[in-house]
N, C-alpha and C positions, 0 to 999 in steps of 0.2 A: 278108703281113708278110715283111720281109726275113729271110733266113736267115744271111747272112754278117755278120761284125762290121763290115766296112767299109760294107756297105749300111745297117746300123743307124745308123752314125755319119753317113753321108750324109743320111739322113732327118732326124736331129737338126739337122744344119747347115742343111739346106734350110728347115726350119721356123723356125729362129732368124732366118735371113736374110729369109724371107718376112715375118715379124712386123716386123723392123727396116725393111724397104722400105715396108711398109704404113704405119708410123708417120711416116716421112719424107714420103710422098706426102700423107698426111692433113694434116700440119702445113702443107705448102705450099698445098694446096687451101684450107685455112682462111684463110691469108694472102691468097690470090687473091680469095676471096669478100669478105674485109674491104676489100681495095683497090677492088673494083668498087662497093662501097657508099659509099665516101668521096666527099665533095663539096668538101673543102678541097684546093686544088692543091698547096700546100707539103707538107702531111701526106702526100698521095698520092705525091708525088715521093720522099719519104724511104722510104716503104714499098715503092715500086716498086724502088728500088735494092736493098733487102733481098730482095725476091721474085726479082729477076733473078739475084742471087747464088745463092739457093737452087736455082733452076731449073738454073743452070749446073752446080752440084754434082751434082744428080740426074742430069743428062744425062751428066756425065763418069763417073759410077759405073754407067751403063747401067740406072738405075732407070726412067727414061723415055727415049724416043727423042730424039735431039738436035734433030730437026726439030719435034717436038711442043713442046720447050722454046722453040725459036725462034718458033714460032707464038704461044705464050702471051705471050712477051715483046713481040712485035710488037703484039698486040691490046691488051695492058695499056698499052704506050707510047701507043698511039692514044687510049685511054680517058683517060689522064692529060693528054695534050695538049689534048683537047677540053674539059677542065674550065675553068671561068671563073676 
């Protein structure tokens, strides 16, 4: 356990940020899963724009790596374009 007041505060901050980052990631992963299961191209296109924005936000806040966000966006674009 931390002995100094600043170390205790740092632990509280880290835990709060970890929980927040976890919820952001979880929300985006749920949207990605939903997008991959869609068959309607127009609906998928709308959700794709939403997901791409979320991924960009996570990448800008360093919650996920920018290349990982780019890879996700590329694969999801490909999936939506392949829909009939």
